[in-house]
C-alpha positions, -999 to +999 in steps of 0.1 A: +756-416+048+745-390+070+714-401+096+689-380+102+681-371+140+653-382+148+623-361+154+621-342+188+589-336+202+582-303+215+569-310+256+558-285+279+561-290+318+532-280+339+537-284+376+509-295+404+513-284+436+496-306+463+488-301+494+491-331+523+474-310+552+473-339+574+510-355+567+517-317+569+536-313+537+529-301+501+544-322+472+547-309+436+545-331+408+559-318+375+542-330+344+549-329+308+526-328+281+529-325+243+518-290+231+495-304+201+482-326+225+465-298+250+455-269+235+459-239+259+430-227+283+417-199+276+410-175+309+402-145+318+421-113+317+423-094+353+434-059+359+474-067+361+473-080+321+457-047+310+486-023+292+490+016+298+456+028+274+436-004+274+403-003+289+381-033+304+350-038+324+348-058+358+339-089+354+343-101+394+363-106+420+384-129+433+395-122+472+381-128+506+352-109+521+375-080+538+391-070+505+362-069+482+344-047+511+373-025+507+369-023+467+332-019+466+336+013+492+362+023+464+334+015+433+357-014+419+322-031+410+311-055+387+302-037+353+325-006+358+348+004+332+384+006+341+417+015+321+457+016+333+466+050+335+507+042+342+530+017+367+556+023+389+590+017+377+594-019+389+559-024+386+541-023+416+520-004+422+497+003+392+477+031+386+439+027+374+413+052+361+376+046+367+347+062+383+362+100+373+393+093+395+425+074+396+432+045+426+468+029+433+466-009+435+494-033+441+497-063+418+484-090+447+454-068+449+448-059+410+456-100+404+420-107+422+398-082+394+387-105+365+383-082+335+360-085+307+368-072+274+351-034+270+334-035+237 
C-alpha cells in the first residue's frame, strides 16, 4: 500500500532588517509566512515600474530635499503626465518623456517617484 505524501504548505520568506544604532549593528530576521494567510499588500507603482510606452501621472516624490528641488526644477512635479521612452541596454538609465521633452534618470532616482495610473 502506497503512502500519500504529507501536504506541503507553500511558505514565503520575508527578510526584516532592524538597525540597532546604539549597539552599532544591523540584524536581519527572516520571517516565514503562509501566502494564503497574508494577502499581498498593494503598493503604488514607481517610475521604474513603467514599461516602454506606458503613461502615468506623478503622485509624489519620496526623496530628500536636494533631489526634490532638482527634479522639480526639471518639471517632475505632482500631476504631470510622464511616459517611458526607452532604457539603456543594461536597464540604467531610463529615458522618460514629460512636458514635451525627454529626461534620463538613474533607477536609484526613478524609484523614489511614486505614480498613479493615467486615466
